[in-house]
C-alpha positions in Angstrom: 47.1 -17.8 -77.9 48.4 -20.4 -75.4 50.5 -17.7 -73.7 47.4 -16.0 -72.1 46.1 -19.2 -70.3 49.7 -19.9 -69.2 49.9 -16.4 -67.7 46.7 -16.9 -65.8 48.0 -20.3 -64.5 51.2 -18.7 -63.2 49.3 -15.9 -61.5 46.9 -18.3 -59.9 49.8 -20.5 -58.6 51.7 -17.6 -57.2 48.6 -16.5 -55.3 48.6 -19.9 -53.5 52.2 -19.6 -52.5 52.9 -18.9 -48.8 53.6 -15.3 -48.0 57.3 -14.5 -47.3 58.2 -14.5 -43.6 58.3 -11.0 -42.3 61.3 -10.0 -40.3 60.2 -9.2 -36.7 61.0 -5.8 -35.4 62.5 -5.2 -31.9 60.3 -6.5 -29.1 59.3 -3.6 -26.9 60.9 -3.9 -23.5 58.6 -4.2 -20.5 58.5 -0.9 -18.6 59.5 -1.2 -15.0 59.5 1.2 -12.1 62.0 1.1 -9.2 60.5 2.4 -6.0 60.7 2.0 -2.2 58.7 -0.7 -0.5 56.3 0.0 2.2 57.9 -0.3 5.7 55.8 -1.4 8.6 58.3 -1.9 11.4 62.0 -1.2 12.1 63.7 -2.6 15.2 67.4 -1.8 15.9 69.4 -4.7 17.3 72.7 -3.9 19.1 74.9 -6.9 19.5 77.0 -7.3 22.6 80.3 -7.6 20.8 83.6 -5.8 20.4 83.5 -3.9 18.2 79.8 -3.1 18.5 77.7 -4.5 15.7 74.3 -3.2 14.8 71.5 -4.7 12.7 68.0 -3.7 11.8 65.0 -6.1 11.7 62.7 -4.7 9.1 59.2 -5.8 8.0 57.1 -4.4 5.2 55.3 -5.1 2.0 57.1 -5.5 -1.3 53.8 -5.1 -3.3 51.4 -7.0 -5.4 51.9 -9.7 -8.0 53.5 -7.2 -10.4 56.3 -6.3 -7.9 59.5 -8.1 -7.0 62.3 -7.3 -4.5 65.0 -5.2 -6.3 67.6 -4.6 -3.6 69.0 -2.7 -0.6 71.2 0.4 -0.8 73.0 1.5 2.4 74.6 4.9 3.0 76.0 6.6 6.0 76.4 10.3 6.9 78.2 10.6 10.3 75.7 9.2 12.8 72.8 8.7 10.4 72.5 5.4 8.5 70.2 5.4 5.5 68.7 2.2 4.0 66.7 2.2 0.8 64.8 -1.0 0.2 63.5 -1.1 -3.3 61.1 -3.1 -5.4 60.9 -3.5 -9.2 57.3 -3.2 -10.5 56.2 -3.9 -14.0 53.7 -1.4 -15.3 50.9 -3.8 -16.1 47.2 -3.3 -16.0 46.2 -6.4 -14.2 48.1 -7.8 -11.2 47.3 -10.3 -8.5 46.4 -8.6 -5.3 48.3 -11.0 -3.2 50.7 -9.0 -1.0 54.4 -10.0 -1.0 55.9 -9.5 2.5 59.4 -8.4 3.4 61.0 -9.6 6.6 64.7 -9.3 6.9 67.5 -8.6 9.4 70.2 -6.4 7.8 73.7 -5.8 9.1 74.5 -2.1 9.3 77.9 -1.3 7.9 80.6 0.7 9.7 81.9 1.2 13.2 79.7 2.4 16.0 81.6 4.4 18.7 79.6 5.6 21.7 76.9 8.2 20.7 73.4 8.8 19.4 72.4 7.5 16.0 69.5 7.7 13.6 68.5 4.9 11.2 66.3 5.9 8.3 64.6 3.2 6.3 62.4 4.4 3.4 61.3 7.4 5.4 60.8 5.5 8.7 63.2 6.8 11.4 64.5 5.0 14.5 67.0 6.5 17.0 69.4 4.4 19.1 72.3 5.0 21.4 75.6 3.2 21.8 77.1 3.5 25.3 
């Protein structure tokens, strides 16, 4: 007869024991979007040097509090130079509405013999001439 109260005592004590720690699953990665920043102004700067060096002064808006500068990609097709200035934006529901500004002067790669050129920065085009 003493076995039944002992069984209740064991059951009661095991109910008070801490639950075993669960093994956490993988933490879901935050989802990001890589996209072009807004370009407000592009000015082409031609340096008086030999060989000729060209830069672009670019201003724009990176985005709100969920966005950060991601990088610049530069490509060239003959006399057309293409700059892609990108931001990385977390897909979040609530972001601060404080605009982050972009203001940089970027060196354009390559040689610039005499001729007409086009600079494209996130869809904004500027033409310039090297004499």
